[in-house]
MARNU-513099 format. One record per residue (C-alpha): x, y, z; residue number from 1; residue in three letters. Coordinates in steps of 0.001 Angstrom, whole numbers, plus 524288, in hexadecimal, padded with zeros to 5 digits. Example, Ala and Ser with C-alpha at 12.3 -4.5 7.8 and 13.67 -1.06 7.14 Angstrom:
# MARNU-513099
- 8300C, 7EE6C, 81E78, 1, ALA
- 83566, 7FBDC, 81BE4, 2, SER
# end
This chain:
# MARNU-513099
- AF7E7, 82C7C, 4D25C, 1, MET
- AEC50, 82D69, 4D8B2, 2, THR
- AE4ED, 82529, 4E2D8, 3, MET
- ADB7D, 81B6E, 4DDB8, 4, THR
- AD13A, 821C7, 4E542, 5, ILE
- ACA44, 82BF6, 4DC27, 6, ASP
- ACAD5, 8394A, 4E30C, 7, TYR
- ABBDB, 83CFD, 4DFBB, 8, ASN
- AB7B9, 82F5D, 4E2F1, 9, ASP
- ABE9C, 8303B, 4F112, 10, LEU
- AB891, 83E5C, 4F333, 11, ILE
- AABA0, 83911, 4EF7E, 12, LYS
- AAC21, 82D3B, 4F6D8, 13, SER
- AB070, 83557, 50386, 14, ILE
- AA5B4, 83F06, 5016B, 15, THR
- A9C21, 834B9, 5016A, 16, GLU
- AA1B1, 82DAA, 50DB0, 17, SER
- AA126, 83A6D, 513DF, 18, LEU
- A927C, 83AE5, 51021, 19, HIS
- A8FE3, 82E6A, 5151E, 20, ARG
- A932F, 832E1, 522FC, 21, ILE
- A8525, 83582, 526DA, 22, GLU
- A851B, 8403C, 5303F, 23, TYR
- A77DC, 83C55, 535C6, 24, VAL
- A6EFF, 849D8, 5371B, 25, LYS
- A6A2A, 84B29, 543A5, 26, ALA
- A5BB4, 84CA5, 53BFD, 27, GLU
- A5D91, 83EF2, 53687, 28, ASP
- A5E2A, 8399B, 54512, 29, ILE
- A5093, 834DC, 54B01, 30, PRO
- A4A85, 83F78, 554C6, 31, ASN
- A44E8, 832E8, 55B69, 32, ILE
- A4D0C, 82AC8, 564B5, 33, ASP
- A5194, 81DC2, 55F6D, 34, LEU
- A5317, 80F84, 564A8, 35, TYR
- A6048, 808C0, 562CC, 36, MET
- A5C5C, 801EA, 55563, 37, ASP
- A5795, 80F46, 54FB2, 38, GLN
- A64B6, 81650, 55331, 39, VAL
- A6CE2, 80BE2, 54CDA, 40, THR
- A6337, 80B7B, 540AE, 41, SER
- A6551, 81A14, 53F6F, 42, PHE
- A7326, 8191A, 540D1, 43, LEU
- A7347, 80F12, 536BB, 44, GLU
- A6BE7, 81627, 52CF9, 45, GLU
- A7353, 82282, 52E13, 46, HIS
- A819A, 81DF0, 530E0, 47, LEU
- A830A, 811D8, 527F3, 48, ARG
- A887D, 81905, 51CC6, 49, ASN
- A9441, 81E45, 524BB, 50, THR
- A9A83, 811AB, 527AE, 51, THR
- AA572, 80BDB, 5205D, 52, ARG
- A9FF7, 7FDE0, 520BF, 53, ASN
- A90E8, 7FFA7, 51EEA, 54, LYS
- A8E97, 7F160, 521CF, 55, ASP
- A9909, 7EFD8, 52D7E, 56, VAL
- A9A68, 7FB96, 53514, 57, ASP
- A92FF, 7FF39, 540AA, 58, LYS
- A8CD4, 80BA4, 5442E, 59, LEU
- A86B6, 80D6E, 5516B, 60, LEU
- A8249, 80050, 5566B, 61, THR
- A78FD, 7FF77, 5627B, 62, LYS
- A84EA, 7F9D3, 56AED, 63, THR
- A8D14, 805F9, 56676, 64, MET
- A8185, 80F04, 56A36, 65, ILE
- A7E8B, 8085A, 5772C, 66, ASN
- A8E05, 80942, 57A67, 67, ASN
- A8D3E, 81871, 577BE, 68, TYR
- A81FB, 81A91, 57FB5, 69, ALA
- A8A12, 812B3, 58BB0, 70, LYS
- A9693, 81A39, 58877, 71, ASN
- A9075, 82843, 588CD, 72, ASP
- A9218, 82B75, 57A4D, 73, LEU
- A840E, 82A3D, 57841, 74, LEU
- A78EE, 82EFA, 582D1, 75, PRO
- A705D, 82309, 58631, 76, PRO
- A6445, 820EE, 57F12, 77, PRO
- A5755, 82450, 58468, 78, VAL
- A4E98, 81914, 585FD, 79, LYS
- A568E, 8108D, 57C92, 80, LYS
- A54BC, 81C39, 5727C, 81, LYS
- A5F05, 824F0, 56C4C, 82, TYR
- A5AC9, 83360, 5680F, 83, GLY
- A60D3, 83C1F, 55CF5, 84, LYS
- A6C53, 84098, 56619, 85, GLU
- A6F10, 83334, 568D2, 86, HIS
- A709D, 8306A, 55A43, 87, MET
- A787A, 83CBB, 5581E, 88, ILE
- A826B, 837E3, 56266, 89, ILE
- A82C4, 829E0, 55C58, 90, MET
- A8561, 83107, 54EED, 91, LEU
- A9082, 837EC, 553DE, 92, ILE
- A95E4, 82BB1, 55AB5, 93, ILE
- A94FB, 823F8, 54E37, 94, TYR
- A9F05, 82F2F, 54729, 95, TYR
- AA76C, 82F45, 552B0, 96, PHE
- AAAA3, 82136, 55558, 97, LYS
- AB0CD, 81F42, 54914, 98, TYR
- ABC79, 82690, 54E74, 99, PHE
- ABB8E, 829B0, 55C7F, 100, LEU
- ABA99, 820C8, 567A8, 101, SER
- AAD89, 81F2A, 570CA, 102, ILE
- AB3D2, 826AF, 57AF9, 103, SER
- AB74D, 831A8, 572E0, 104, ASP
- AAA41, 83265, 56C83, 105, ILE
- AA3B5, 832CF, 57A3C, 106, GLU
- AAC63, 83E45, 57E10, 107, THR
- AA77E, 84513, 5709C, 108, ILE
- A9A29, 8423D, 573CF, 109, LEU
- A994F, 844C2, 58263, 110, ARG
- A970A, 852E3, 581EC, 111, PRO
- A8C52, 85188, 5777F, 112, LEU
- A8610, 84806, 57F3D, 113, ASN
- A863B, 850CB, 58B6B, 114, GLU
- A8376, 85E13, 58649, 115, ASN
- A7A9F, 85A91, 57AEA, 116, TYR
- A746A, 84CA1, 57AEB, 117, PHE
- A66D4, 84F71, 57F5C, 118, GLY
- A6652, 85DAF, 5812E, 119, LYS
- A5C1F, 867B6, 57BB1, 120, SER
- A58F0, 87517, 57CAB, 121, GLY
- A6348, 87F07, 577DB, 122, GLU
- A6FA8, 87E4A, 5717A, 123, GLY
- A759D, 87320, 5695E, 124, LEU
- A701C, 864E4, 56ACF, 125, ASN
- A7702, 85979, 566D0, 126, LEU
- A6E5B, 857B7, 55AF9, 127, ILE
- A7363, 86559, 55667, 128, ASP
- A81EE, 86229, 55930, 129, ILE
- A8079, 855C8, 550CC, 130, TYR
- A7A4C, 85CA4, 54515, 131, GLU
- A8406, 86767, 54441, 132, GLU
- A8F14, 85E6F, 544CF, 133, LEU
- A894C, 854C4, 53A93, 134, ARG
- A873C, 860A5, 53246, 135, GLN
- A9571, 865DE, 53427, 136, LYS
- A9AA6, 85821, 5315F, 137, GLU
- A937C, 85977, 5245C, 138, GLU
- A9821, 8667F, 520FB, 139, ASP
- AA68F, 86111, 52266, 140, ILE
- AA602, 8561D, 519B3, 141, GLN
- AAB35, 85F06, 50E91, 142, GLY
- AB760, 86187, 5165C, 143, ASP
- ABA09, 85400, 51931, 144, ILE
- AB990, 84FC6, 50B0B, 145, ILE
- AC310, 85B3D, 506E5, 146, GLU
- ACC09, 856E1, 51147, 147, ASP
- ACB5A, 84860, 50C59, 148, ILE
- ACD7D, 84E41, 4FF1E, 149, ARG
- AD963, 8548E, 50381, 150, ASP
- ADE87, 8484B, 50A49, 151, LYS
- ADB49, 84064, 4FCD7, 152, TYR
- AE327, 84A4A, 4F4CC, 153, GLU
- AEF4F, 84A52, 4FD46, 154, LYS
- AEFE5, 83B14, 4FE5B, 155, SER
- AEECF, 83C4C, 4EFCF, 156, HIS
- AFB1E, 843FF, 4EEDB, 157, GLU
- B03B0, 83A7B, 4F683, 158, MET
- B0ACF, 82E2C, 4F2B4, 159, TYR
- B0DFB, 83115, 4E503, 160, LYS
- B151F, 822D1, 4E1AE, 161, THR
- B1144, 821A3, 4D49E, 162, GLY
- B0BF1, 8132F, 4D720, 163, ASP
- AFC14, 81648, 4D594, 164, PRO
- AF94B, 80A8F, 4DFEB, 165, LYS
- B03D5, 80FC9, 4E95C, 166, GLU
- AFD9C, 81D69, 4E8E7, 167, GLU
- AF088, 81969, 4EA88, 168, GLU
- AF49E, 81116, 4F633, 169, MET
- AFCD2, 81C4E, 4FCA0, 170, LEU
- AF2CB, 8276A, 4F97B, 171, GLN
- AE862, 81FBF, 4FFAD, 172, THR
- AF0DB, 81DF2, 50AE7, 173, PHE
- AF354, 82C1E, 50B6E, 174, ALA
- AE539, 82FF1, 50A57, 175, PHE
- AE133, 826C2, 515A9, 176, ILE
- AEBC3, 82C28, 51D2F, 177, SER
- AE8AE, 83ADD, 51CAB, 178, LEU
- ADB22, 83830, 51EDF, 179, LEU
- ADEC2, 830B9, 52B49, 180, SER
- AE742, 83BBC, 52F9C, 181, GLU
- ADCA6, 843EF, 52FD3, 182, ASP
- AD377, 83B1B, 537CA, 183, VAL
- ADF0F, 83864, 54105, 184, TYR
- AE15E, 84669, 54412, 185, ILE
- AD30F, 8490C, 54609, 186, LYS
- AD11D, 83D3B, 54E67, 187, LYS
- ADC37, 842BF, 556C0, 188, LEU
- AD57B, 84F71, 557F5, 189, LEU
- AC8EA, 848F4, 55ABA, 190, ILE
- ACEAA, 840FB, 5667B, 191, GLU
- AD628, 84D8E, 56C2C, 192, LYS
- AC867, 854C5, 56C16, 193, LEU
- AC1A1, 848F2, 57229, 194, VAL
- ACD06, 8484F, 57D17, 195, ASP
- ACA11, 85603, 58060, 196, GLY
- ABB9D, 853E6, 5805A, 197, LEU
- ABEBA, 84881, 58974, 198, SER
- AC72E, 84ED5, 59341, 199, SER
- ABD06, 85A5D, 5949E, 200, LYS
- AB31A, 8517C, 596C6, 201, GLN
- ABA40, 849B8, 5A17F, 202, LEU
- ABDD1, 856D4, 5A79E, 203, ASN
- AAF47, 85B85, 5A7B3, 204, GLU
- AAC55, 84E16, 5ADF6, 205, ASP
- AB6DB, 84FE1, 5B8C4, 206, ASN
- AB25A, 85C74, 5BCE0, 207, LYS
- AA2E7, 85679, 5BD22, 208, LYS
- AA854, 84BFA, 5C60A, 209, ASN
- AAF77, 854EB, 5CF61, 210, GLN
# end
């Protein structure tokens, strides 16, 4: 007995959800500096469709942005204005904040802010780094869909009890669990990588203070 969720409808829904993840292009970000109200309006326009509950969920509020600047996640504005690089850092924070702590995000962003923010001349700049990452994220969407399809099929093969309602409930549970296992393992890996970055940064700070 199959799950009530139609397979083709499920894959279509997943694909549409992935397409709603609006990886804002660097070229879409204004080249002029923006005041706070303009920043929040831009984020609202470009990220609202990524939220689960469009009328309730918050994006990045003025208070959040001010706190990020105070806690060194985001370089401070210049004369109360935010440039293109500020916007890029905000976009990265927006996606990370769903599954990482503020301290972890600060650890990840610190080398970017120190080495690339406000830098010009030869070599990579922050805009280049963001745009290459965005393109790669779009490229792997097909792999993500294939992985989800594989987990769906595996869950569909489980719990053949002969009771349609029971099978639907258990197979849905199995599908959620298989997806969650993947998320859990990747989160552990991310945390280990962040801990490594944090330890390296601490050692470098200690050397500077000696």
